[in-house]
DRENDODO-465222 format. One record per residue: x, y, z of N, C-alpha, C in turn. Coordinates in steps of 0.2 Angstrom, whole numbers, padded with zeros to 4 digits, always signed. Layout:
// DRENDODO-465222
XYZXYZXYZ...
***
This chain:
// DRENDODO-465222
+0148+0507+0659+0152+0510+0664+0157+0515+0659+0158+0521+0661+0163+0526+0659+0170+0523+0659+0174+0524+0653+0181+0523+0654+0184+0530+0656+0188+0530+0660+0191+0536+0664+0198+0537+0660+0199+0543+0657+0204+0545+0653+0209+0548+0658+0215+0545+0660+0220+0548+0664+0225+0552+0659+0225+0558+0661+0230+0563+0658+0236+0562+0663+0242+0560+0660+0249+0560+0663+0252+0565+0659+0259+0566+0663+0264+0570+0660+0266+0567+0653+0266+0560+0652+0268+0557+0646+0263+0560+0640+0256+0560+0642+0252+0562+0638+0253+0569+0635+0254+0574+0639+0257+0580+0638+0263+0580+0633+0268+0577+0635+0274+0576+0632+0273+0574+0624+0269+0569+0623+0267+0567+0616+0264+0572+0613+0258+0575+0616+0255+0581+0612+0260+0586+0610+0264+0589+0614+0268+0594+0612+0273+0592+0605+0275+0585+0607+0279+0582+0601+0276+0583+0595+0269+0580+0595+0266+0580+0588+0264+0588+0586+0263+0593+0591+0263+0600+0588+0269+0602+0585+0274+0600+0588+0281+0601+0586+0282+0598+0578+0280+0592+0578+0281+0590+0571+0277+0593+0567+0270+0595+0568+0266+0598+0564+0269+0605+0562+0272+0609+0567+0275+0615+0565+0281+0614+0560+0284+0609+0561+0290+0608+0556+0287+0607+0549+0282+0602+0549+0279+0600+0542+0277+0606+0539+0273+0610+0542+0270+0617+0539+0277+0621+0538+0281+0622+0541+0287+0626+0540+0291+0624+0533+0291+0616+0533+0294+0613+0527+0291+0615+0520+0283+0614+0521+0280+0615+0516+0280+0623+0513+0280+0627+0519+0281+0635+0517+0287+0635+0513+0292+0633+0516+0300+0633+0512+0300+0631+0506+0297+0625+0504+0296+0622+0497+0292+0627+0493+0287+0628+0496+0283+0633+0491+0287+0639+0489+0291+0643+0494+0295+0648+0493+0301+0646+0488+0303+0640+0489+0308+0639+0484+0305+0638+0477+0300+0634+0475+0297+0633+0469+0295+0641+0467+0293+0645+0471+0291+0652+0468+0297+0656+0465+0303+0654+0469+0309+0657+0467+0311+0655+0461+0311+0648+0460+0314+0644+0454+0309+0647+0449+0303+0647+0449+0299+0649+0443+0301+0657+0442+0302+0661+0447+0304+0669+0444+0309+0668+0441+0315+0664+0443+0321+0664+0440+0321+0661+0434+0317+0656+0432+0315+0654+0425+0313+0659+0421+0308+0663+0422+0305+0668+0419+0310+0674+0417+0314+0675+0421+0319+0681+0420+0325+0678+0415+0326+0671+0417+0331+0669+0410+0328+0668+0405+0321+0667+0403+0318+0666+0398+0319+0673+0394+0316+0678+0398+0317+0685+0395+0323+0687+0394+0328+0685+0397+0335+0688+0395+0338+0683+0388+0335+0678+0387+0336+0674+0381+0333+0676+0375+0327+0679+0376+0323+0681+0370+0326+0687+0367+0326+0687+0360+0329+0692+0356+0323+0698+0356+0317+0696+0355+0311+0700+0355+0306+0698+0360+0303+0703+0364+0298+0701+0369+0292+0698+0365+0289+0693+0368+0282+0691+0365+0276+0696+0366+0272+0696+0361+0267+0699+0362+0260+0696+0362+0255+0699+0365+0249+0696+0367+0244+0697+0362+0245+0700+0356+0240+0702+0352+0242+0699+0345+0239+0699+0339+0241+0697+0333+0246+0701+0331+0246+0708+0330+0252+0713+0329+0250+0719+0333+0256+0722+0332+0256+0729+0336+0256+0736+0330+0251+0740+0333+0251+0746+0328+0252+0752+0332+0257+0756+0329+0259+0762+0332+0253+0767+0335+0253+0770+0339+0248+0774+0342+0246+0780+0337+0250+0782+0333+0248+0787+0328+0244+0784+0322+0244+0778+0322+0241+0775+0315+0234+0773+0316+0230+0774+0312+0223+0772+0312+0221+0770+0306+0215+0766+0306+0213+0762+0299+0218+0758+0296+0220+0753+0300+0226+0748+0297+0222+0744+0291+0225+0744+0286+0223+0738+0281+0229+0735+0279+0229+0731+0272+0234+0728+0270+0240+0733+0268+0240+0738+0267+0245+0743+0266+0250+0744+0272+0246+0743+0278+0251+0743+0283+0256+0737+0284+0254+0732+0281+0259+0727+0281+0262+0725+0275+0263+0730+0271+0267+0731+0264+0273+0735+0265+0278+0733+0263+0285+0737+0262+0287+0738+0255+0288+0744+0253+0289+0746+0245+0296+0748+0245+0300+0748+0250+0306+0751+0251+0311+0747+0246+0311+0741+0244+0315+0737+0240+0315+0738+0233+0308+0742+0231+0308+0744+0224+0313+0748+0221+0316+0752+0226+0322+0756+0223+0328+0752+0220+0328+0745+0222+0333+0741+0218+0332+0739+0211+0325+0739+0209+0324+0737+0202+0326+0743+0197+0331+0740+0193+0333+0745+0188+0338+0750+0190+0341+0749+0197+0346+0754+0199+0352+0752+0197+0357+0757+0197+0364+0756+0195+0367+0753+0201+0371+0749+0200+0375+0745+0205+0379+0751+0209+0380+0751+0216+0383+0755+0220+0389+0755+0220+0393+0761+0220+0400+0761+0221+0404+0759+0226+0400+0758+0232+0403+0757+0238+0398+0751+0242+0399+0748+0246+0396+0743+0250+0389+0746+0252+0384+0743+0251+0377+0746+0253+0372+0741+0256+0369+0744+0262+0363+0739+0264+0357+0743+0264+0352+0740+0262+0345+0741+0261+0342+0738+0267+0339+0741+0272+0335+0737+0278+0328+0737+0277+0325+0731+0280+0318+0731+0281+0317+0729+0288+0319+0733+0293+0317+0732+0300+0312+0737+0303+0312+0735+0309+0306+0739+0313+0306+0747+0311+0312+0750+0311+0312+0757+0310+0310+0759+0303+0311+0755+0298+0308+0757+0291+0302+0753+0290+0300+0748+0293+0293+0744+0292+0290+0742+0298+0286+0748+0301+0283+0746+0308+0279+0740+0309+0276+0737+0304+0273+0732+0305+0276+0726+0307+0284+0725+0308+0287+0720+0310+0288+0721+0317+0285+0726+0321+0286+0727+0329+0282+0721+0332+0286+0717+0336+0282+0711+0339+0283+0704+0335+0286+0705+0328+0285+0699+0324+0291+0694+0324+0297+0697+0328+0304+0694+0327+0307+0691+0321+0306+0696+0316+0309+0695+0310+0311+0702+0306+0316+0702+0302+0318+0708+0298+0322+0705+0292+0324+0710+0288+0327+0708+0281+0332+0714+0279+0337+0712+0276+0342+0717+0273+0344+0714+0267+0345+0719+0262+0348+0717+0255+0355+0720+0255+0360+0716+0254+0367+0718+0253+0370+0718+0247+0373+0724+0245+0377+0724+0238+0384+0725+0240+0387+0722+0235+0395+0722+0236+0398+0724+0230+0401+0730+0228+0404+0730+0222+0411+0727+0222+0414+0726+0216+0420+0722+0215+0425+0724+0220+0427+0719+0225+0433+0722+0229+0430+0725+0235+0424+0725+0237+0421+0728+0243+0420+0723+0249+0422+0725+0255+0420+0722+0261+0413+0724+0265+0411+0720+0269+0406+0723+0274+0410+0721+0281+0413+0728+0283+0418+0726+0289+0415+0722+0295+0420+0720+0299+0418+0716+0305+0413+0720+0309+0408+0716+0311+0403+0718+0315+0398+0713+0320+0394+0715+0323+0390+0710+0326+0382+0713+0326+0378+0708+0327+0371+0709+0328+0369+0707+0335+0368+0712+0340+0368+0709+0347+0361+0705+0348+0356+0706+0344+0349+0703+0347+0347+0697+0341+0352+0696+0337+0349+0690+0332+0355+0687+0329+0354+0681+0327+0358+0677+0322+0357+0681+0314+0361+0679+0309+0360+0681+0302+0360+0675+0298+0355+0675+0293+0355+0669+0289+0356+0673+0282+0362+0672+0278+0363+0675+0272+0363+0670+0267+0359+0673+0261+0359+0669+0255+0361+0673+0250+0366+0671+0247+0371+0674+0241+0367+0673+0235+0363+0678+0232+0359+0678+0226+0365+0678+0220+0369+0682+0220+0374+0683+0215+0381+0684+0217+0386+0681+0213+0393+0682+0214+0396+0677+0219+0402+0680+0222+0405+0675+0227+0406+0680+0233+0407+0677+0239+0408+0680+0245+0413+0676+0249+0418+0679+0252+0422+0678+0258+0419+0679+0264+0416+0674+0269+0414+0676+0275+0416+0671+0280+0415+0674+0287+0417+0671+0293+0415+0674+0299+0415+0670+0304+0414+0673+0310+0419+0671+0315+0419+0674+0321+0425+0672+0327+0420+0670+0333+0422+0664+0336+0418+0662+0342+0421+0666+0348+0418+0663+0354+0420+0666+0361+0428+0663+0363+0430+0658+0359+0437+0655+0360+0442+0658+0355+0439+0664+0350+0443+0667+0345+0445+0662+0340+0441+0657+0339+0442+0653+0333+0438+0656+0327+0442+0656+0322+0438+0659+0315+0436+0653+0311+0430+0654+0309+0426+0650+0305+0424+0653+0298+0428+0651+0293+0427+0655+0287+0426+0650+0281+0423+0654+0276+0420+0650+0270+0420+0654+0264+0421+0651+0258+0420+0656+0252+0413+0653+0249+0409+0657+0248+0401+0656+0246+0401+0657+0238+0397+0653+0235+0396+0654+0228+0389+0655+0228+0386+0657+0222+0379+0659+0221+0374+0653+0223+0369+0655+0227+0365+0650+0229+0366+0647+0236+0372+0649+0238+0374+0646+0245+0371+0651+0250+0370+0647+0257+0368+0650+0263+0372+0649+0268+0373+0654+0273+0378+0654+0278+0375+0657+0284+0375+0654+0290+0372+0657+0296+0378+0660+0301+0377+0667+0303+0382+0670+0308+0378+0669+0315+0380+0666+0320+0377+0665+0326+0376+0672+0329+0371+0672+0333+0369+0678+0337+0374+0681+0341+0375+0687+0339+0380+0691+0344+0387+0692+0342+0389+0686+0338+0397+0686+0337+0399+0690+0331+0406+0692+0331+0409+0696+0326+0409+0692+0320+0407+0696+0314+0408+0693+0308+0409+0698+0302+0410+0694+0296+0412+0699+0290+0409+0696+0284+0409+0700+0279+0409+0697+0272+0414+0701+0268+0416+0697+0262+0421+0701+0257+0420+0699+0250+0419+0704+0246+0419+0702+0238+0427+0702+0236+0430+0696+0236+0437+0696+0233+0437+0697+0226+0432+0696+0223+0432+0697+0215+0434+0704+0213+0438+0705+0209+0441+0712+0207+0437+0714+0202+0432+0709+0198+0428+0712+0192+0421+0712+0193+0418+0707+0198+0411+0706+0197+0408+0709+0204+0402+0711+0204+0399+0712+0211+0396+0707+0214+0394+0706+0220+0390+0701+0223+0384+0704+0226+0379+0700+0227+0371+0702+0229+0369+0696+0235+0368+0698+0240+0365+0694+0246+0359+0697+0248+0356+0692+0252+0349+0694+0256+0350+0691+0263+0349+0694+0268+0350+0692+0275+0343+0693+0279+0342+0688+0282+0336+0687+0287+0339+0687+0294+0334+0690+0298+0336+0690+0305+0330+0688+0310+0332+0685+0315+0326+0683+0320+0324+0689+0325+0325+0695+0323+0322+0700+0327+0319+0706+0322+0315+0710+0325+0314+0715+0322+0318+0721+0322+0323+0721+0327+0327+0725+0327+0335+0722+0330+0338+0719+0325+0343+0715+0326+0349+0719+0329+0350+0725+0328+0354+0729+0329+0361+0728+0325+0366+0733+0324+0372+0732+0321+0378+0737+0324+0383+0732+0326+0388+0737+0329+0393+0736+0325+0396+0741+0322+0402+0740+0317+0409+0741+0322+0413+0736+0321+0419+0737+0325+0423+0743+0323+0425+0744+0317+0429+0749+0315+0427+0757+0318+0420+0758+0317+0417+0765+0318+0416+0764+0326+0414+0759+0329+0413+0759+0336+0419+0760+0340+0425+0758+0338+0432+0757+0341+0435+0765+0340+0435+0768+0333+0439+0773+0331+0434+0779+0329+0428+0780+0330+0425+0786+0329+0420+0788+0335+0421+0785+0340+0416+0786+0346+0420+0791+0351+0427+0792+0350+0430+0797+0355+0434+0794+0360+0436+0788+0359+0440+0784+0364+0446+0787+0363+0450+0788+0369+0456+0793+0369+0462+0789+0365+0465+0793+0361+0470+0790+0357+0475+0786+0360+0478+0788+0366+0483+0784+0370+0481+0777+0372+0474+0776+0373+0471+0771+0376+0471+0766+0370+0469+0769+0363+0468+0764+0358+0476+0762+0355+0481+0767+0356+0488+0765+0354+0490+0759+0359+0489+0760+0365+0492+0754+0370+0488+0748+0369+0481+0748+0368+0477+0742+0365+0479+0739+0360+0481+0742+0355+0483+0739+0349+0491+0739+0347+0494+0741+0353+0502+0740+0353+0505+0743+0346+0502+0749+0346+0505+0754+0341+0506+0761+0344+0507+0766+0339+0508+0773+0342+0501+0777+0340+0502+0784+0342+0496+0788+0342+0496+0790+0336+0501+0791+0332+0500+0793+0324+0497+0788+0320+0498+0782+0321+0494+0776+0318+0486+0777+0319+0485+0777+0326+0478+0777+0327+0474+0784+0324+0478+0789+0324+0475+0795+0322+0475+0794+0314+0479+0792+0310+0478+0790+0303+0472+0786+0302+0471+0781+0306+0465+0775+0305+0459+0780+0306+0458+0785+0311+0452+0789+0313+0452+0793+0306+0456+0796+0304+0456+0800+0298+0453+0797+0293+0454+0791+0291+0452+0786+0286+0445+0785+0287+0442+0784+0293+0435+0783+0294+0430+0789+0295+0434+0796+0295+0431+0801+0296+0425+0802+0290+0420+0804+0291+0414+0806+0286+0417+0810+0280+0416+0808+0274+0419+0813+0269+0415+0819+0269+0418+0825+0267+0414+0831+0266+0413+0832+0260
***
């Protein structure tokens, strides 16, 4: 004997409730998937913003106008000029960055040799895309950096010391010895660390004298004197 299924208003009501719950469940799943997609995209953007150099998907990058790459492409000979050279009369930097050494493109590394005559400073500056690790090869240096709370971290380095300048912070070096030069090597975690010199950026880029005078709480004549001192010598 067959069992009769009696469809009542209550049956229809339960059916609609189940459909409603199913709709809510699917909507919740969709919302969760959208949330995680947005979260993943946000994480990727943050990672890109944090990186000094973009990652590459090949072993190395070759300029489009370069063919027949061999060991010479990965060799930089620009430092040979240091051998047997007379000490400079003013602070001097010899760089091996992506501009001078194209093989560094994509490798997140570069190099600089810093020469300080007696009494010479490397004026306050920043490297926006990398920290700097300085190794003092010869002489002594007064070094320091200022953090984002305007606290100064200073140290006097002796031959053989290393000092790290955090990424993007204003820093300086100064050879306070009036008799002896100093010689240092700096490594960077970017093929193009960039350098922003504060004196040159502030006083040689055309900012109005009145703005600078008010900013430094001085007069226009003082600002003009500073600009004249930083002007290229003819």
